[in-house]
N, C-alpha and C positions, 0 to 999 in steps of 0.2 A: 465348496470348489464351484459348485453349480450356480451358487448365487454370485460368485466372485468372476466367473468367466465374462459375462456380458461386459462387466466393467472394463476386465483386461482386454478384451476384443474391441472396445470403444477406446481405448487408449487412456481411460480415467483411472482415478486412484481411489481406493477404497476409504472407509471413515478412519480406519486405524493407519492410514499411511504416513510415515513422517518423510517430508521432503527433503533431498540432499540440496546442497547447494548448486549443483549442476542442473537443476529443475526450476530454479527461481528466475523469473524473467523481470528484468530491472530497465529502469529509465531514469536519468539525472533530470530534475526539474527546477526550476527557480523563477522567482518572481521577477517580473518586468518592473522596470522603475516606479512607473505610475499605475501599476496592476492594483485596481481598487477590490477586485474579488478574490485575492489569495487568502485562502482559509488558514494558513498555518501561521505559526509565531515566529518561525524562522524563515530567512530568506531563499534558502535552497535545501535540496535534499533528494532523496531518491524514493521514485514510486517504484513499487514491487507487486509482483504476482506470485502468491504461494499457495500450496495446498493447504488447507486445515479443515479438520472434519468433514473429508470427503468432498469438498469443493474448493473452488479457485477463490482467493480472498486477495481483494488489493489493500496495501498497505502502503503508508508514507514513513519513511525513516529520516531523520535529521541526519546530516554531514557532520562531521568532526569539527568543532569550532577550529578556526584558523589560528587561535592564540593558544591551541593545547600542544603540547609537546608530543612528537610520534611516538615517543617511546612510553607515554603513559597509556594506560588501560582505557579504552573508550566503549562504553555500551550506550548505543544510540536509542533515543526514546523512538516509540513507533506508535502509530495508529492505525486503525481500520478506516478505509476510505470507503464509504458507503451511504446510500440514501436510505437504508433502513434505520429507523429512528432508534430502535433498541440496540443494535451493534453499535451505532454511531455514539450513544450514550453511555450505557452499561459496559459495552465492550471496549470502551476507551477510558474508562474510569482511571487506570493507573498513570497515563500521559495526558491527560485531557488539556493540560498547560501547553501541549505541543499544537493545539488549536488557537488561534487569535479569538480573543471574546466576541460571543455572539448573544443577542438580545433574546434569543429563542431556539429551540430546535430546529424550526422551520427555516431560521435564517441560516443557521449552519447546513443544514441540508441543501439549501440553494446555493451557498457557496462551495460546497463540497461535491455537487452534482457533476459538474464539469470533469473534475479529476477522477471522480468514480469511472464515467463513462471512458475517460483516456485509459485509465487502468483495466477495464474491461477490453479494450483493443488491445493491450498490452497482453492479457492473459490469452488472446487467440494467436500469440506469437509462438514459436516453437520453444519447447523447453531449453532453459539455458540462454535465451535471447538477451542481449545487452543493446537496447535501442538506445539512440543518440538522442541529444536534447532537441524537441521540436519535432521529432519524426514521425510521432502518433497525433 
C-alpha cells in the first residue's frame, strides 16, 4: 500500500492496472488525399491512448471496412505508435501489415514520429476524452 500511495496521489495507474473503456482517450485520424508521410496501410482509423504495463501507450486502430456488414463481428487490428524501435518492431509483430511498407526501421520511425507526438498530446487529455479530428 505504501508503494502504491504515491501513484494513487499522482493520479497514475500501477503496473497491473487494467484500463476500463471510460479511461481510453481517442481521436479519429485520416490520411489527407496527397499526404506522403502517412505510415499506415489503411486510410483512416483511431488514435488511442491506453494504460499498459503502468504507462500510457499510444495505439492506432483500424476502422471497420465500409463494405463489412454492421452485424458481422469486427476485431480491429492495432499497432503501438512509438519511436522506440523495440516496441515498434517486436511489439507490433502481430499486425505489422497495418503499417505501410518501409525500407528500414529508421524510415518507419520517421513516418510514425509525428503520430506518436500527437498521441502523447492525446494522453495529456482527461481520461475518457474523445477528441475531434484535427484538434491536436
